[in-house]
C-alpha positions in Angstrom: -11.1 3.4 -0.1 -7.9 1.5 0.2 -5.1 2.0 2.7 -1.7 2.6 1.0 1.7 2.8 2.5 4.4 4.9 0.9 8.1 4.2 1.5 11.3 5.6 0.2 14.1 3.2 -0.6 17.3 5.1 -0.6 20.3 4.3 -2.9 21.8 2.1 -0.1 18.6 0.0 0.0 17.4 1.3 3.4 13.6 1.7 3.6 12.0 4.8 5.2 8.3 5.0 5.9 6.9 8.3 4.5 3.1 8.0 5.1 0.1 5.8 5.1 -3.1 7.1 3.5 -6.6 6.1 2.6 -7.0 6.8 -1.1 -9.8 6.4 -3.5 -8.0 5.3 -6.7 -4.7 4.8 -8.4 -4.8 8.4 -9.7 -4.7 9.6 -6.1 -1.7 7.2 -5.5 0.2 8.8 -8.4 -0.5 12.3 -7.1 1.1 11.3 -3.8 4.0 9.8 -5.6 4.5 13.1 -7.5 4.6 15.0 -4.2 7.1 12.6 -2.6 9.3 12.7 -5.7 9.3 16.5 -5.8 10.4 16.6 -2.1 13.4 14.3 -2.6 16.9 15.8 -3.1 18.5 12.4 -3.9 17.7 9.4 -6.0 16.2 6.2 -4.8 12.8 4.5 -5.3 9.3 5.1 -4.1 7.4 2.0 -3.1 3.7 2.0 -2.5 2.0 -1.1 -1.0 -1.6 -1.8 -0.3 -3.1 -2.8 3.0 -2.3 -6.5 2.4 1.4 -5.7 1.7 1.3 -6.2 -2.0 3.4 -3.8 -4.1 1.1 -1.4 -6.1 3.8 0.9 -7.5 7.6 0.7 -7.4 9.2 3.6 -9.3 12.5 5.5 -9.3 12.4 9.1 -8.1 13.9 10.3 -11.4 11.2 8.4 -13.4 8.5 9.8 -11.2 9.7 13.3 -11.8 9.9 12.7 -15.5 6.3 11.4 -15.6 5.2 14.4 -13.6 6.8 16.8 -16.0 5.2 15.0 -18.9 1.8 15.2 -17.3 2.2 18.9 -16.7 3.1 19.4 -20.4 0.1 17.3 -21.5 -2.3 19.3 -19.3 -0.9 22.6 -20.8 -1.4 21.3 -24.3 -5.0 20.3 -23.7 
């Protein structure tokens, strides 16, 4: 398992730590991103770094929501 750190970068550029989690794979990382995006009432970016500080995912809140909606539609169609 890898330790991931999730941050919100608000539209002004300020960074806010959301949580740090031990996750098994990138799919688990995306599920956490979906949850964070759903809880945001404003724009900004979600940044996920690994335990060595490397950026794993950097995605806008709007894009994360769109991807989530698309995944839900794909699951329903399957």
